[in-house]
C-alpha positions as CSV (number, residue, x, y, z in Angstrom):
1,X,-8.6,-18.9,-1.6
2,X,-5.3,-18.6,-3.5
3,X,-2.9,-21.5,-2.9
4,X,-0.5,-20.7,-0.1
5,X,-2.5,-17.9,1.4
6,X,-3.7,-18.5,5.0
7,X,-6.7,-16.8,6.4
8,X,-6.8,-15.8,10.1
9,X,-9.5,-17.4,12.2
10,X,-12.7,-15.4,13.0
11,X,-13.0,-13.4,9.8
12,X,-15.6,-13.6,7.0
13,X,-16.0,-11.9,3.7
14,X,-18.6,-10.9,1.0
15,X,-18.7,-9.0,-2.2
16,X,-21.5,-7.6,-4.4
17,X,-21.9,-5.7,-7.7
18,X,-23.4,-2.2,-7.6
19,X,-22.1,-1.0,-11.0
20,X,-20.5,2.0,-9.4
21,X,-18.3,2.9,-12.4
22,X,-19.5,0.2,-14.9
23,X,-21.4,-3.1,-14.7
24,X,-19.9,-6.5,-14.9
25,X,-17.8,-6.9,-11.8
26,X,-18.1,-7.0,-8.0
27,X,-17.2,-3.6,-6.7
28,X,-18.1,-3.6,-3.0
29,X,-16.4,-5.8,-0.5
30,X,-17.0,-6.5,3.2
31,X,-14.5,-7.7,5.8
32,X,-16.1,-8.8,9.1
33,X,-14.6,-9.9,12.3
34,X,-16.8,-12.3,14.3
35,X,-15.8,-10.6,17.5
36,X,-14.7,-7.1,18.5
37,X,-11.2,-6.4,17.1
38,X,-8.4,-4.1,18.2
39,X,-7.9,-1.7,15.2
40,X,-5.4,0.9,14.1
41,X,-4.7,2.6,10.8
42,X,-2.5,4.8,8.7
43,X,-3.9,7.5,6.4
44,X,-2.9,9.8,3.6
45,X,-1.0,13.0,4.6
46,X,-2.6,14.9,1.7
47,X,-4.4,18.0,3.0
48,X,-7.3,17.0,0.7
49,X,-8.8,13.9,2.3
50,X,-11.7,11.9,1.0
51,X,-14.8,11.6,3.1
52,X,-14.2,7.9,4.1
53,X,-10.7,8.8,5.3
54,X,-12.0,11.6,7.5
55,X,-14.7,9.3,8.9
56,X,-12.2,6.5,9.6
57,X,-9.7,8.9,11.2
58,X,-12.4,9.8,13.7
59,X,-13.5,6.2,14.4
60,X,-10.0,4.8,14.7
61,X,-9.5,6.8,17.9
62,X,-11.6,4.1,19.7
63,X,-9.0,1.5,18.8
64,X,-11.9,-1.0,18.1
65,X,-13.9,-2.2,15.2
66,X,-15.9,-5.1,13.6
67,X,-16.2,-4.4,9.9
68,X,-14.6,-2.7,6.9
69,X,-16.7,-2.0,3.8
70,X,-14.9,-0.9,0.6
71,X,-16.0,0.3,-2.8
72,X,-14.0,0.7,-6.0
73,X,-14.8,2.9,-8.9
74,X,-15.4,6.1,-7.0
75,X,-13.2,7.8,-4.4
76,X,-15.9,9.8,-2.7
77,X,-13.4,12.6,-2.5
78,X,-14.1,16.3,-3.0
79,X,-17.8,15.6,-2.6
80,X,-18.6,18.0,0.2
81,X,-21.2,17.4,2.9
82,X,-22.9,14.9,0.7
83,X,-19.8,12.8,0.6
84,X,-19.6,12.5,4.4
85,X,-23.3,11.7,4.6
86,X,-22.9,9.0,2.0
87,X,-19.9,7.4,3.9
88,X,-21.8,7.5,7.2
89,X,-25.0,6.1,5.5
90,X,-22.9,3.2,4.0
91,X,-21.5,2.3,7.4
92,X,-24.9,2.7,9.1
93,X,-26.6,0.3,6.6
94,X,-24.0,-2.4,7.2
95,X,-24.1,-1.9,11.0
96,X,-28.0,-2.2,11.0
97,X,-28.0,-5.3,8.8
98,X,-25.4,-7.0,11.0
99,X,-26.7,-5.6,14.3
100,X,-23.4,-3.9,15.1
101,X,-22.6,-0.6,16.8
102,X,-22.6,2.0,14.1
103,X,-19.1,3.3,14.8
104,X,-17.6,-0.2,14.6
105,X,-17.9,-0.1,10.8
106,X,-15.1,1.5,8.7
107,X,-15.6,2.7,5.2
108,X,-13.0,3.0,2.4
109,X,-13.4,4.1,-1.2
110,X,-11.1,4.2,-4.3
111,X,-11.6,5.5,-7.8
112,X,-12.5,8.7,-9.5
113,X,-12.2,12.0,-7.5
114,X,-14.9,14.6,-7.6
115,X,-17.9,12.5,-8.4
116,X,-20.6,11.7,-5.8
117,X,-21.2,8.0,-5.0
118,X,-24.2,6.5,-6.9
119,X,-26.0,5.8,-3.7
120,X,-29.2,4.9,-5.6
121,X,-27.2,1.8,-6.8
122,X,-25.1,1.2,-3.7
123,X,-27.7,1.3,-0.9
124,X,-30.0,-1.4,-2.2
125,X,-27.0,-3.8,-2.4
126,X,-25.7,-3.3,1.1
127,X,-28.2,-5.5,2.9
128,X,-27.2,-8.3,0.5
129,X,-23.6,-7.6,1.1
130,X,-24.2,-8.1,4.9
131,X,-26.4,-11.2,4.5
132,X,-23.9,-12.9,2.2
133,X,-21.0,-12.5,4.6
134,X,-19.1,-15.8,4.6
135,X,-19.8,-16.6,1.0
136,X,-16.8,-14.9,-0.5
137,X,-13.1,-15.5,-0.3
138,X,-10.2,-13.2,0.5
139,X,-9.3,-13.4,-3.2
140,X,-12.8,-12.0,-4.0
141,X,-12.1,-9.1,-1.7
142,X,-8.8,-8.4,-3.4
143,X,-10.5,-8.4,-6.8
144,X,-13.4,-6.2,-5.8
145,X,-11.2,-3.4,-4.6
146,X,-9.2,-3.2,-7.8
147,X,-9.2,-0.1,-10.0
148,X,-6.5,0.1,-12.7
149,X,-4.8,-2.9,-11.0
150,X,-4.2,-5.8,-13.4
151,X,-4.2,-8.5,-10.7
152,X,-5.5,-9.0,-7.1
153,X,-2.9,-8.5,-4.4
154,X,-2.7,-10.6,-1.3
155,X,-0.2,-12.2,1.1
156,X,-0.1,-14.0,4.4
157,X,2.3,-15.4,7.0
158,X,2.1,-17.7,10.1
159,X,4.2,-17.4,13.2
160,X,4.4,-19.0,16.6
161,X,4.0,-16.5,19.4
162,X,3.9,-17.7,23.0
163,X,3.2,-21.3,21.8
164,X,0.3,-20.3,19.6
165,X,0.2,-20.1,15.9
166,X,-1.0,-16.7,14.7
167,X,-1.8,-15.7,11.2
168,X,-1.5,-12.3,9.5
169,X,-3.1,-11.8,6.0
170,X,-3.5,-8.7,3.9
171,X,-5.0,-7.5,0.6
172,X,-4.2,-4.2,-1.1
173,X,-4.9,-2.3,-4.3
174,X,-2.9,0.3,-6.1
175,X,-1.2,0.8,-9.4
176,X,-1.2,4.6,-10.0
177,X,-1.1,7.8,-8.0
178,X,1.5,6.1,-5.9
179,X,3.7,8.2,-3.6
180,X,4.1,8.5,0.2
181,X,2.8,9.4,2.6
182,X,0.9,6.9,2.5
183,X,1.8,5.3,-0.8
184,X,-1.5,5.9,-2.5
185,X,-3.3,2.6,-1.9
186,X,-5.8,0.8,0.2
187,X,-4.5,-2.0,2.4
188,X,-6.5,-4.2,4.7
189,X,-4.6,-6.4,7.2
190,X,-6.3,-9.0,9.4
191,X,-4.8,-11.2,12.2
192,X,-6.2,-13.6,14.7
193,X,-3.4,-12.6,17.1
194,X,-4.4,-10.9,20.4
195,X,-2.5,-7.6,20.4
196,X,-2.8,-4.7,22.7
197,X,-3.7,-1.4,21.1
198,X,-0.4,0.4,21.7
199,X,1.5,-2.6,20.4
200,X,-0.6,-2.9,17.3
201,X,-0.3,0.8,16.6
202,X,3.5,0.7,16.9
203,X,3.8,-2.4,14.8
204,X,1.7,-0.9,11.9
205,X,3.6,2.4,12.0
206,X,6.9,0.5,11.8
207,X,5.7,-1.7,9.0
208,X,4.2,1.1,6.9
209,X,7.4,3.2,7.3
210,X,9.5,0.5,5.8
211,X,7.1,-0.6,3.0
212,X,4.2,1.5,1.8
213,X,6.1,4.7,2.5
214,X,9.0,3.6,0.5
215,X,7.4,3.0,-2.8
216,X,6.5,5.4,-5.6
217,X,5.2,5.0,-9.1
218,X,4.4,8.5,-10.3
219,X,5.0,11.0,-7.5
220,X,1.3,11.8,-7.0
221,X,-0.2,11.4,-3.5
222,X,-3.8,10.2,-3.3
223,X,-6.7,11.6,-1.3
224,X,-7.8,8.1,-0.1
225,X,-4.7,6.3,1.1
226,X,-5.7,4.0,4.0
227,X,-4.1,1.0,5.7
228,X,-6.3,-0.7,8.4
229,X,-5.4,-3.6,10.6
230,X,-7.8,-5.7,12.7
231,X,-6.6,-8.0,15.4
232,X,-9.4,-10.2,16.9
233,X,-7.5,-12.5,19.2
234,X,-9.1,-15.7,17.9
235,X,-5.7,-17.5,18.0
236,X,-6.0,-17.5,21.8
237,X,-2.5,-16.1,22.6
238,X,-1.9,-13.8,25.6
239,X,-2.2,-10.3,24.3
240,X,1.0,-9.1,22.7
241,X,2.5,-6.1,24.5
242,X,5.1,-3.6,23.4
243,X,8.7,-4.5,24.1
244,X,8.1,-8.2,24.5
245,X,9.6,-11.0,22.4
246,X,6.2,-11.7,21.1
247,X,5.9,-8.1,19.9
248,X,9.2,-8.3,17.9
249,X,8.1,-11.5,16.2
250,X,4.7,-10.0,15.4
251,X,6.2,-6.7,14.1
252,X,8.7,-8.5,11.9
253,X,5.9,-10.6,10.5
254,X,3.7,-7.6,9.8
255,X,6.6,-5.8,8.2
256,X,7.2,-8.8,6.0
257,X,3.5,-8.9,4.8
258,X,3.5,-5.1,4.1
259,X,6.7,-5.3,2.2
260,X,5.3,-8.1,0.1
261,X,2.1,-6.2,-0.7
262,X,4.1,-3.0,-1.4
263,X,6.2,-4.9,-3.9
264,X,3.1,-6.2,-5.7
265,X,1.8,-2.6,-6.0
266,X,5.0,-1.5,-7.7
267,X,5.1,-4.6,-10.0
268,X,1.6,-3.6,-11.1
269,X,2.5,0.0,-11.7
270,X,0.3,1.5,-14.4
271,X,2.0,0.6,-17.7
272,X,5.2,-0.6,-16.0
273,X,7.5,-3.2,-17.5
274,X,10.2,-3.2,-14.8
275,X,10.4,-3.3,-11.0
276,X,13.1,-0.9,-10.0
277,X,15.0,-1.1,-6.6
278,X,16.8,2.1,-5.6
279,X,19.2,1.5,-2.8
280,X,21.2,4.4,-1.3
281,X,23.8,3.3,1.2
282,X,26.4,4.9,3.4
283,X,24.6,8.2,3.5
284,X,25.0,10.3,6.7
285,X,21.8,9.0,8.1
286,X,18.9,6.6,7.2
287,X,16.7,9.7,6.7
288,X,19.1,11.2,4.2
289,X,19.5,7.8,2.4
290,X,15.7,7.6,2.1
291,X,15.4,11.2,0.8
292,X,18.0,10.6,-1.9
293,X,16.5,7.3,-2.9
294,X,13.0,8.8,-3.2
295,X,14.3,11.7,-5.3
296,X,15.9,9.2,-7.7
297,X,12.8,7.0,-7.7
298,X,10.5,10.0,-8.5
299,X,12.7,11.3,-11.3
300,X,10.8,11.1,-14.6
301,X,14.2,11.3,-16.4
302,X,15.5,8.3,-14.4
303,X,12.3,6.3,-15.0
304,X,12.2,6.9,-18.7
305,X,15.9,6.1,-19.1
306,X,15.3,2.8,-17.4
307,X,12.4,2.1,-19.7
308,X,14.6,2.8,-22.7
309,X,17.4,0.6,-21.4
310,X,19.7,3.7,-21.3
311,X,22.3,3.5,-18.5
312,X,22.3,7.3,-18.1
313,X,23.7,7.3,-14.6
314,X,24.2,11.1,-14.7
315,X,20.4,11.4,-14.0
316,X,20.9,9.3,-10.9
317,X,23.6,11.3,-9.4
318,X,21.9,14.6,-10.3
319,X,18.7,13.5,-8.5
320,X,20.7,12.5,-5.4
321,X,22.3,15.9,-5.6
322,X,19.1,17.9,-5.5
323,X,17.4,15.7,-3.0
324,X,18.5,17.8,0.0
325,X,20.8,15.0,1.4
326,X,24.5,15.5,1.7
327,X,26.3,14.3,-1.5
328,X,30.0,14.6,-2.4
329,X,30.1,13.7,-6.1
330,X,33.8,12.9,-5.9
331,X,33.0,9.9,-3.6
332,X,29.8,8.5,-5.3
333,X,29.8,4.9,-6.7
334,X,26.9,3.8,-8.8
335,X,26.0,0.3,-10.0
336,X,23.2,-1.0,-12.2
337,X,22.3,-4.7,-11.7
338,X,25.7,-5.2,-10.1
339,X,27.7,-3.5,-12.8
340,X,29.6,-0.3,-11.7
341,X,29.0,2.5,-14.1
342,X,30.4,5.3,-11.9
343,X,33.3,5.2,-9.5
344,X,34.1,8.2,-7.3
345,X,31.8,10.4,-9.5
346,X,33.5,9.4,-12.8
347,X,32.4,7.1,-15.6
348,X,33.8,3.6,-15.7
349,X,33.2,3.3,-19.5
350,X,30.8,0.3,-19.2
351,X,27.5,2.0,-20.2
352,X,26.9,-0.3,-23.2
353,X,27.2,-3.4,-20.9
354,X,24.8,-1.7,-18.5
355,X,22.3,-1.0,-21.3
356,X,22.0,-4.7,-21.8
357,X,21.5,-5.4,-18.1
358,X,18.7,-2.8,-18.0
359,X,16.6,-5.1,-20.3
360,X,15.9,-7.3,-17.2
361,X,12.4,-7.0,-15.7
362,X,14.0,-6.3,-12.3
363,X,16.6,-3.5,-12.1
364,X,18.6,-2.7,-9.0
365,X,20.3,0.7,-8.7
366,X,22.8,1.1,-5.9
367,X,24.4,4.5,-5.0
368,X,27.2,4.4,-2.4
369,X,27.6,7.9,-1.0
370,X,30.5,7.0,1.3
371,X,29.5,9.6,3.9
372,X,28.2,7.5,6.8
373,X,26.2,4.4,7.6
374,X,22.6,5.3,6.6
375,X,20.9,2.9,4.1
376,X,17.4,2.9,2.6
377,X,15.6,1.1,-0.3
378,X,12.8,2.6,-2.3
379,X,10.8,0.6,-4.9
380,X,9.6,2.2,-8.1
381,X,9.0,1.2,-11.8
382,X,9.8,2.5,-15.2
383,X,7.6,5.1,-17.0
384,X,6.1,4.1,-20.3
385,X,3.7,5.3,-23.0
386,X,1.1,3.0,-21.5
387,X,1.1,5.0,-18.3
388,X,0.1,8.0,-20.3
389,X,-2.7,6.2,-22.1
390,X,-4.2,4.7,-19.0
391,X,-4.3,8.0,-17.2
392,X,-5.4,10.1,-20.2
393,X,-8.5,7.8,-20.4
394,X,-9.1,7.2,-16.7
395,X,-12.5,8.9,-16.5
396,X,-13.7,7.7,-19.9
């Protein structure tokens, strides 16, 4: 377990190697709750959904679950009837090995689209995955679900709720094909808090909206985006209900974890050298602020300018203008890492100074629209030659 990461009570983990894409690494992970857990999830809005996404969307209606099995290296997307059968067979094998109800096992996949799962290599390893539960760490799970990620991503937080210490922890993967909704990633959150189904669903929806749905790397939405949360109640607190003080503490803690994980995804953007914060403030509404910030964050011209240390603020104001949000260019102020380069829609003559500031590994862009009180922040990264190389060679 990574220093500083706390694991909720009542959860165990395991990983195995099935050489799904290539040998030499663990590529299947299992997360198991020792008791029935309340569960909810958030899924891609792409009309093309991978088989495991469709399976999990059916099962999540029960609001309950015991286990999540995840493979990397293959998305099991666009694989037809066989893909759904493979997802169901994976869940069934784990359920049989652990003597669980079949529908209590959720399946997630990530990797190449359009290639059937190599079930001849996967199925023989699943009984071992089940029997080894408890032998792996949360770090091992985070590493097993990686694709083009360069490091495992995990976070945790502890809070006192109704006199009990509850823990929330999460792992995620994602480095490319990142754009809402969801933000092209897999995220698995576990907590020993007792939480009522409605409260858990509302808390996750709020957390995702402010984190995973406000990051973008390349503007492409995945077929496999999934965020699942399991709450098993092992902390012994009274079940958290909507609208209570305990709910607001829990929701804030979950939002904090999701924001931390989302930031790690953007920091690990394929080929990225800079984390970029796009803040649009004083838009007419929060929705309009988010729309403008997302347009800027998804602009290839903006992202390449930031990579090249070019304070070309005209690209920023142009993206805000075509975003669909209200913009009056005669009012817009723009700053780059605290230096104002545009005031009331006109240049301040400080672009050369701004070019130097753009050499920082973290870049903060602020647009003040001066039209209202709506504010939103979107995270993105720069666009480099390395991104092209990684994705040109993804299947080879």
